[in-house]
N, C-alpha and C positions, 0 to 999 in steps of 0.2 A: 318256513325259513328260506332265505334266498338261495341256498345251495341246492334246493330241490329242482331248480331248473339248470340247464347246462350253462356254464359260464364261458361263452364264446368270445373270441377276439379280445381277451383281457391281458393285462400284464400279469406275469407270474405273481408279483408282489400283491396285486389286487386280489387274486384268487386266494392266496395264503391268508391275507387279512380277513377276507370274507369267512373263511373256515374258522379262524381263531376267534372272530367276533361272535360266532355261534356258541362259544364257550363250552367246547367239549372238555372232559377231564383229561383225555389223552388224545394226542395226534400222532399217528404213525406216518412217517414219510418214507416211502419205499422206492429205492432205485432213483433218487433224484439226479437230475443233470447238474453239471457244474453251475449253470445259472440259477437253478432252483435252490441249490445249497447256499449260494451267496445271497440270494434274495431272502431266503428263510432266516438266515442269521441277521440280516439287516432289519427285516420286519420285526423279528422277536426282540432285537436290541432296542428298537425305537418304540415298541408297543407300550402304551400307557396302562392298559388294564391288566388283569390277571392272566398270565399265560397258562395254557394247558401244559401237561408234561409232554414234551416233544421227543419222540423216539425215532431216530433216523437210522435206517438200514440202507447203507450205500455200498457201491463198489469201492474196494480198497484204493485202487489207483486214482479214481475220481476224487475221493475224499482227501487223499494225500496231496494231490495237486492243488486243490482249493486251499488247503490249510498251509500251503507255502506262503500265502499272503498274510503277513502279520496282522493287518487290520481285521480281516475276517477271523483268523485263528484266535486272536486275543479277545475278541468279542464273544466268540463261541466258548472260550474258556470261562468267561464271566457267567454265561448262561448255564454251563455245566456246574460251576461253583454254586449257583443259586438253585440248583436242582431242577431247572427248567428244560434241560437238554441232555440227552444221552446219545452217544454215537457208537454204532456197531457196524462191522463190515462183513460182507458175504460175497461169494462169487456166484451164488445161485439166486439170481434176481429175475423178476419178470421183465418182459421187453418194454413195458410202459413204466413211466413214473407215476406213482400213486400217492394220494393223500387219503388216509383211512381213519375215520373216527367210529364211535359206536352208533352213529346215525347215518353216515354217508360214506361212499367210496367215490373218489374223483380221480379219473385218469387224466394226467396232463399230456396233451397231444400238441406237438409243435409242427406247424406247416409253414415253411419259409420263415417269415418273421412274426407270424401270428401264433398265439397260444390259445388252446381251448381246454376248458375243464369239463370233461364229459362225466356226468353225474349219475350214479346209481343209488337209489335209496330204498330198494326193496328190503324189508326188515330181515328176512331170512338170509338173503345174499350178503347183506352188510354184516350181520352177526357172524356168519361163517368166515368172511374175509377178515374181519377184525380179529377173530380167534386165531385164524391161520397165520396171519402176519405177526401177531403178538408172539405166537410160539416160535416163528422163524427168528424174530428179533431176540428173544430170550436165549435161543440156541447159538446165536452168532457171536463172533469174536468182538471184544471191546476194542475200540480204536484208541490208541494211546496218543493223546494230544499233549505235546511237550511245551507248547507255547504258554506262557503265564497269562493269567487274566489281566485285561487292560486296566481294570480299576486298581489292582495291586501294583502294576507297573507305574501308573500315574502317582498313586499315593506315596510309594517309596521314593520315587524320583523327587517329589516335593520335599520329603523328609531328609533324604540323604544328600541331595545336591542343592536345590533351592526351589521355593515356590515359583520364581521367575522361569526356571528351567522347565518346571512342570507345565506352566502356561505356554511356553514356546513349543514344547513337545506336542501338546494338545493342538496348537494352531497348525503346526507342520503336518500332523497326521490328518487333520480335518481338511487340509488343502489337497490331500492326495486321494486318488481313486483306488490305488493299489500300492502295496508295499512288499514287493517280491525280491527286489535286488537282482533281477536277471535282465536288466535293461528296461523292465516294465515297472517303474517305481523304485525308490531306494529301499534297501533292506533296513531292518530295525536297528542294527548295529551302526550303520552309517548315519541314520537319523539321530540316534543317541549321541554320537560323537559330534555331529554338527551343532546340535543343541548345546552340548557341553562346551564346545569352542565358542559359541555365541555368548555364553555366560562365563567364559574364562574359568571353567572348572578344571580340576586336576585330572589327568589321565588315570591316575591311581584310583581316585574316587569314583569316576564314571564306570571304569572297568570292574571294580569291586562291586558296585551297585548292580551292574549288568549281569555279573556271574551269580550274585546272591539271589536276584529276583528270577533268574532262569532264562534270560534273553540269550546269552552266549558266554563262552568261557573268556577269562582274561586274555588268553592267547589270541582268540578271535578278535577281540577289541584291539589288541596291540597290532595285529596284522593289518586290520582295516585302517587303523590310525596311520600306519606307515604308507599304505596305498594312497590315502587322502593327502598325506604330507608330500609324497613324491609327485602327486598331480597338482600340487599348489593350492589345494582347497583350505587346508588347515596348517598351522605352524605350532611350535612349542617353545616355551622358555623354561629354563631350569629354575626351580624354587628350592633353595637350600632348606634342609631340615636338620634337627639336632643330631640325629643318629642315622647313619646309612646314606645311601645314594640320594642325590637331589630328586625331587619329584618334578614332573613335567606339567606345566600349565598349558592348556590348549587355547588356541586363539584362531579366529578366522583369518586366513592369509590372503584371501582374494577380495579385491575391492568390490566386485559385483555382489559377492556374498555379504560383505560388511554393510553395503548400502541397501540390500534387499529388505523389504518388510518380511516379517516372520512367515506370513502365509505364502510368500514367494520363494522362500529359502529352498524348499525341495525342488521346485522347477528350475531355479538357477543352478543348483548343485548338479541336477541331472544333466542339464545342457553342458556343463563343464566336464562331466565324466564321460561324455561321448566324443 
């Protein structure tokens, strides 16, 4: 098998795919770097074949930071839902990042911008390492991922708002490398509101959907709407209803946003927010 030789000067994604292609039942990922976690979620999300059960034992701070990105976190939530991924945290981790199966142990070593997968496949050593890290994983704390699965977000958006809104949401997300909302990509609430405004949905409907699906509270949606309105990105118009206060219909208020193709919406919005 290919992993018997050292995997030098490879992309992390390539090393991960090589290991998964060898079809282990379980893959232990121990002390992964930020990049390794991101690449693993990407590779596993896009993988066509049958995935092993991936058990990740990571430092709490590293995992928390990576999962601030909605794109990574919602894809991870899908993998967890499918039973393909389990996340646990520990502060007692080795200095190296390791990939461990019942046949091979690979240490991921980074030097400048090069990555090497240093492989050990001695049966006795591998068996001991696999048992040891499995025991560490089982004793570790579960990581609580609060982000909803992307498939649920998409499906419910199509049902609750409109199929067009779902398509726009997909297109905006796929045009973005990251969705953090800290100046590095828009956050998921902003994206949802922009898509809602593009489709002239009601604030009540999009914020109720967002709270129900687990993206954020109605209050967070309302605060973000006010911020986007104050900055001239979106506007509202009152829609009378039979009983109670009028509802607010969202609209794009900026010409650049109105004229942008959907896959440019995030980029234009981000430039306007800075």
